[in-house]
C-alpha positions in Angstrom: -80.8 56.6 -8.4 -80.8 52.9 -7.5 -83.4 52.1 -10.2 -81.2 53.9 -12.8 -78.1 51.9 -11.7 -80.1 48.7 -11.9 -81.4 49.6 -15.4 -77.8 50.4 -16.6 -76.5 47.1 -15.2 -79.4 45.3 -17.0 -78.6 47.0 -20.2 -74.9 46.3 -20.0 -75.6 42.7 -19.1 -77.8 42.2 -22.2 -75.2 44.0 -24.3 -72.5 41.5 -23.2 -74.7 38.6 -24.2 -75.1 40.0 -27.7 -71.3 39.9 -28.3 -70.8 36.1 -28.6 -74.1 35.7 -30.5 -72.8 38.2 -33.1 -69.9 35.9 -33.8 -72.3 33.0 -34.0 -74.3 35.0 -36.6 -71.2 35.6 -38.6 -70.5 31.9 -38.5 -74.1 31.3 -39.8 -73.5 33.9 -42.6 -70.3 32.1 -43.7 -72.2 28.8 -43.9 -75.0 30.4 -46.0 -72.5 32.1 -48.3 -70.7 28.7 -48.7 -73.9 27.1 -49.9 -74.5 30.0 -52.4 -70.9 29.8 -53.6 -71.0 26.0 -54.1 -74.2 26.3 -56.1 -72.5 28.9 -58.3 -69.6 26.6 -58.8 -67.1 28.6 -56.7 -65.9 25.7 -54.6 -62.7 27.4 -53.4 -64.7 30.4 -52.1 -67.1 28.0 -50.4 -64.3 26.1 -48.7 -62.7 29.4 -47.5 -66.1 30.6 -46.1 -66.4 27.3 -44.1 -62.9 27.7 -42.6 -63.7 31.4 -41.7 -66.9 30.1 -40.1 -64.8 27.7 -38.0 -62.7 30.7 -36.8 -65.9 32.5 -35.8 -67.2 29.4 -34.0 -64.0 29.2 -32.0 -64.2 32.9 -31.1 -67.8 32.9 -29.9 -67.1 30.1 -27.4 -63.9 31.8 -26.2 -65.7 35.2 -25.8 -68.7 33.6 -24.0 -66.4 31.9 -21.5 -64.1 34.9 -21.0 -67.0 37.3 -20.4 -69.0 34.7 -18.4 -71.9 35.1 -20.8 -72.6 31.4 -21.6 -76.3 30.7 -21.8 -78.8 28.0 -22.9 -79.9 30.2 -25.7 -76.3 30.7 -26.9 -75.7 27.0 -26.8 -78.8 26.2 -28.9 -78.1 29.0 -31.4 -74.5 27.9 -31.8 -75.6 24.4 -32.5 -78.1 25.5 -35.2 -75.5 27.7 -36.8 -73.0 24.8 -36.7 -75.5 22.5 -38.4 -75.8 25.0 -41.3 -72.1 26.0 -41.6 -70.5 22.6 -40.9 -73.2 20.1 -41.8 -75.3 21.4 -44.7 -72.7 23.7 -46.4 -69.9 21.1 -46.6 -72.3 18.4 -47.7 -73.6 20.5 -50.6 -70.1 21.7 -51.5 -68.7 18.1 -51.6 -71.7 16.8 -53.6 -71.6 19.5 -56.2 -67.8 19.4 -56.4 -67.2 15.6 -56.7 -70.2 13.4 -55.9 -72.7 14.7 -58.4 -71.8 12.1 -61.1 -72.8 9.3 -58.6 -76.4 10.6 -58.6 -78.5 9.3 -55.7 -75.5 7.6 -54.0 -73.6 10.9 -54.0 -76.3 13.1 -52.4 -77.2 10.4 -49.9 -73.6 10.5 -48.8 -73.8 14.2 -48.4 -77.0 13.8 -46.4 -75.3 11.2 -44.2 -72.6 13.7 -43.4 -75.1 16.3 -42.4 -77.2 13.8 -40.4 -74.1 12.5 -38.5 -73.1 16.1 -37.8 -76.6 16.8 -36.3 -76.4 13.6 -34.2 -72.9 14.7 -33.0 -74.2 18.2 -32.0 -77.2 16.7 -30.2 -75.0 14.3 -28.3 -72.6 17.0 -27.3 -75.4 19.3 -26.0 -76.9 16.4 -24.0 -73.5 15.8 -22.4 -72.7 19.4 -21.4 -71.8 19.5 -17.7 -71.6 15.7 -17.3 -68.5 14.9 -19.4 -65.1 16.3 -18.9 -63.7 19.0 -21.3 -60.3 17.3 -21.8 -61.5 15.3 -24.8 -64.3 15.4 -27.3 -66.4 12.2 -27.8 -66.2 11.7 -31.5 -64.8 14.0 -34.2 -66.1 17.5 -33.7 -68.3 18.7 -36.6 -66.2 21.9 -37.2 -63.1 19.6 -37.6 -65.0 17.4 -40.1 -66.1 20.4 -42.0 -62.6 21.8 -42.0 -61.2 18.6 -43.3 -63.8 18.6 -46.2 -63.0 22.3 -47.0 -59.2 21.9 -46.8 -59.5 18.8 -49.1 -61.2 21.0 -51.7 -58.6 23.7 -51.3 -55.7 21.2 -51.6 -57.1 19.7 -54.8 -57.8 23.2 -56.2 -54.2 24.2 -55.4 -52.8 21.4 -57.5 -55.6 21.3 -60.1 -56.6 17.8 -59.0 -60.1 16.6 -60.0 -61.8 14.9 -57.1 -62.3 11.2 -57.7 -66.0 10.5 -56.8 -65.3 7.0 -55.2 -62.4 8.2 -53.1 -64.3 11.3 -51.9 -67.4 9.1 -51.2 -65.3 6.9 -48.9 -63.7 9.9 -47.4 -67.1 11.4 -46.5 -68.2 8.1 -45.0 -65.2 8.0 -42.8 -65.7 11.5 -41.6 -69.4 10.7 -40.9 -68.5 7.6 -38.9 -65.8 9.4 -36.9 -68.3 12.1 -35.8 -70.8 9.6 -34.3 -68.1 7.3 -32.9 -66.9 7.1 -29.3 -63.3 7.8 -30.4 -61.7 10.5 -28.2 -60.3 13.7 -29.7 -58.1 16.2 -27.8 -60.1 19.4 -27.1 -56.9 21.4 -26.3 -58.7 22.9 -23.3 -56.2 21.7 -20.7 -54.5 24.6 -19.0 -51.4 22.4 -18.5 -50.9 22.4 -22.3 -50.1 26.1 -22.2 -48.4 26.3 -18.8 -45.9 23.6 -19.7 -44.8 25.1 -23.0 -41.0 25.6 -23.3 -38.9 27.5 -25.8 -38.7 24.7 -28.3 -42.5 24.4 -28.5 -42.8 28.1 -29.0 -40.4 27.9 -31.9 -42.3 25.0 -33.4 -45.6 26.9 -33.2 -44.0 29.9 -34.9 -42.7 27.6 -37.7 -46.2 26.1 -38.1 -47.7 29.6 -38.4 -45.1 30.5 -41.0 -45.9 27.4 -43.0 -49.6 28.2 -42.9 -49.0 31.7 -44.0 -46.8 30.6 -46.9 -48.8 27.6 -48.1 -52.3 27.8 -46.6 -54.0 25.0 -48.6 -51.2 22.5 -48.0 -50.6 23.4 -44.4 -54.3 23.4 -43.4 -54.9 20.1 -45.2 -51.9 18.4 -43.4 -53.0 19.9 -40.0 -56.6 18.8 -40.5 -55.6 15.3 -41.6 -53.2 15.0 -38.6 -56.1 15.9 -36.2 -58.5 13.4 -37.8 -55.9 10.6 -37.5 -55.0 11.6 -34.0 -58.3 10.3 -32.6 -57.9 6.6 -33.7 -54.2 6.8 -32.8 -55.0 7.9 -29.3 -57.7 5.2 -28.9 -55.4 2.4 -30.2 -52.6 3.6 -27.9 -54.9 3.7 -24.9 -56.2 0.1 -25.5 -52.6 -1.1 -25.8 -51.7 0.4 -22.5 -54.8 -1.2 -20.8 -53.8 -4.6 -22.3 -50.2 -4.2 -21.0 -51.5 -3.3 -17.5 -53.9 -6.3 -17.5 -51.1 -8.6 -18.6 -48.7 -7.6 -15.8 -50.8 -9.3 -12.9 -51.1 -12.5 -15.1 -47.3 -12.7 -15.5 -46.9 -12.2 -11.8 -49.3 -15.0 -11.0 -47.7 -17.4 -13.5 -44.2 -16.8 -12.0 -45.7 -17.2 -8.5 
């Protein structure tokens, strides 16, 4: 009887570990489909697949933490899937959509985006357990991929042809932000949800309505706001440090 109970527990334990990895596999599938769609010239479908992949990536982490099934295997598998879905797929999509006329410069920019994403993932994995969860160090690769995807959807919504030079600079900026030390909010603080009042709830509902009514525009604005928030937080933090450092000097001068 005891052996049967242990066997059942082992089977259920293995079954729980499969659940987050299924969502990681779905994320990987979305990335692969985005590559195929981009090659076929279906750039809007590729962008949508990348955004759906981001949702699966968020879910697999949430489920793993909620069910206490985080593992080294899951972390490595998630990183490999992220590299395909948020590094390779957006790079190929952006190159075929706007950078192909630039030739070698265009595909090198797409490669740089993927390489910076790989470096970002490697740095994140090496810092697990040693760095706090309140902030991300550098722009997360799913956010960079989402920004690239929503840009394609935004231009597709208004029939805008992507300017190769502008998109090239845009890709360079996203690549730099991924490997930078600029801090980005991870939204993992429990206080963010405990301190929510009625007005914040109304604002969240309005944002959801805006997303439902105009997905390309809303997602592009939200993505751009998050990308800009990192440098804004960093500049604001340095200003506060300068102000604190200047206070003792003023006191000494008056003294």
